[in-house]
Each structure stands twice: as structure tokens, then as C-alpha cells.
C-alpha angles and dihedrals in degrees: 000000000000107000099198141043121215114220131182114211132166087353095306130105122220135176113228118201114233112240127188120240095167144004095285100007125097132173131201106245109232113192124175095182109116096005101106094167090055093044093050093047095046093047090052093050094045091051089057090060100035119120121228109294141162101209137003126225131187136178122254125290130002093036094056099088091045098051089042092056092042090055092046093050092046091052097241125134101211140057129163131235130205103214128215093220131029110250127214092247093055111098126202093005122192126183147194127210127231145171113224122197091232094050127074100209134045110267136200127221119209136201129175131229094257090060093039089053090049092055095046109121094357130117105250123199112207111213130190138162098234130009112201115145089004092229093127093047089047090051093050091045090055090053090050094050093045087053091055092250124142116234103233092182147315119247138180139165093236134023106209124212114326091356087086089068091059117110096199098067133069117214141160103226141005117244113202127216120241140217124225090274090060091252121141115251 
């Protein structure tokens, strides 16, 4: 079995290890953490495709370096984060529940009143590293809408599997799914 998938994204090539998520279903693990070159390049290319927006938001945690770099390159000094846990410094917190393809248990995403108030009436761009089932994006979208924000768009570096056929997301490259032989399905 082939144990990696080579992808070209934002002009860079990377080898993604194939990881099982089911008996005969594998994903190519795409992790931005620690890859500054890839983060900078992907942020630049996503900004070229971004619709008009007032603020960006991502879900904790793999989207953080990407949204940070996008904000830096765009010359803005703020982005928002939907947290996986409510923190002591967060006031008047509300949450939504989700089930991600890469996480075994159901999760919650949290945002506090200050960030919710900041989004109210603004065009909010939802950013993630990979969109697969779309559950994380859907949860963030619900937080945006409950805050009175307007979803300006949904963006990711990669659209995994059937997500690449969605017309409501903007992405740089398609990431296929794999069988237990490492073949694309």
C-alpha cells in the first residue's frame, strides 16, 4: 500500500500521510502546523479568491495559523476564533455542537459576547484548512448567524472528497479520499 499522497497546492508540493478513518477509508492528513512556507503561500492564494468581507473567523485549531496569516497579509489587525472550550476570560458564552470527520467524539464550539457583538451586521469570512463533511464550517456559520453576522463566504485550502463538488465553498485544491490500498476513490 502507498502510505502517502503527494499534493501540489499554492505552488508547493507536500506528501500527506494516509490515515485510516474507517475499515476501507483513508484520508490524506493535511497539517499546516509548523509549515510556515505553505501557510504563507496558501493565505496569499486564498486572499486572491476571497469575496468582500469585514472580518474572518476560524474554528480552533488547525485553521489558526491560516487565518492569522491571511489577516496579516490583508493588513487587518483582528480575526475571530471559535474555541473548542469556553475559557475563564470569555463572558456570556454560547456554543454549537458538531461532529468532525477527524475527531472521534462530538465537539462544541464556543464564542463569547464580545466577539459575537463584533460580528453583528458585519460580513464574516469563514476560513478553514480542509473542508470535508462541512460540519465544522456549518457550526461556525451557525455561530456567525446567531451573532447577527452575515456569512460573506466559506474558504479552505483543500476540499476533501465530495466537498469539491460544492458550489458554496471556495478552495485551492481537491483532496481525494483513499481505499485501504492507497488508491483514490
